[in-house]
C-alpha positions in Angstrom: -40.0 24.3 4.8 -42.4 23.7 7.6 -41.5 25.8 10.6 -41.5 23.9 13.9 -41.1 25.8 17.2 -38.1 24.6 19.3 -40.5 24.2 22.2 -42.1 21.3 20.4 -41.0 18.5 22.7 -41.7 15.8 20.1 -39.1 17.4 17.8 -36.6 17.6 20.7 -37.2 13.9 21.5 -36.6 13.0 17.8 -33.4 15.0 17.8 -32.0 12.8 20.6 -33.4 9.6 19.2 -32.9 9.9 15.4 -29.7 8.8 13.7 -28.3 10.5 10.6 -29.4 8.1 7.8 -26.6 8.9 5.3 -23.3 10.7 4.7 -20.1 11.0 6.6 -21.9 10.8 9.9 -24.3 8.1 9.1 -25.5 6.4 12.3 -24.7 9.4 14.5 -27.6 10.8 16.5 -28.7 14.2 15.2 -27.9 15.8 18.6 -24.3 14.5 18.4 -23.5 15.8 14.9 -20.6 18.2 14.8 -21.7 21.8 14.6 -19.6 22.3 11.4 -21.7 19.6 9.7 -25.0 21.2 10.7 -23.7 24.6 9.5 -22.7 23.0 6.2 -26.3 21.9 5.7 -27.5 25.4 6.5 -25.2 26.7 3.7 -26.1 24.0 1.2 -29.8 23.6 2.1 -31.4 21.2 4.6 -32.9 18.0 3.2 -36.7 18.0 2.6 -39.0 16.3 5.1 -38.7 15.4 8.7 -34.9 15.0 8.6 -34.6 18.6 7.4 -36.8 19.9 10.1 -34.7 18.0 12.7 -31.4 19.3 11.3 -32.7 22.9 11.0 -34.0 22.7 14.6 -30.6 21.4 15.8 -29.0 24.3 13.9 -31.2 26.8 15.8 -30.3 25.1 19.1 -26.6 25.4 18.3 -26.9 29.0 17.0 -28.7 30.1 20.1 -26.6 28.2 22.6 -29.6 26.1 23.8 -27.8 22.7 23.9 -28.7 22.4 27.6 -32.3 21.8 26.5 -31.2 18.4 25.2 -29.1 17.3 28.2 -32.0 15.8 30.2 -33.6 14.2 27.2 -30.3 12.6 26.2 -29.8 11.3 29.7 -33.2 9.7 29.7 -32.8 8.2 26.3 -29.3 6.8 27.0 -29.9 6.1 30.6 
C-alpha cells in the first residue's frame, strides 16, 4: 500500500470531507468513524486505493492520539 505521511494536508482534508461509501457506517465521514471500526479494518485489511489510504491514515491518527489535528479542519468544513 502507498505510504502517505500524516502531514500531507490533502489527506487530512480528505479525511474530514470523505464519507464511507459502504458498510455499516455508509455515509459517515471518515473522521467520524468509530475507532473500533477502524481497528477492525486494520485487522482484516484496509481496502485498496484512496479509501484504504484514508482509513489507514485515520488509524494512525487514532493510534497516536493525534485527533486534535483534525479539529480545525472539521470546524472549517462544517462551519
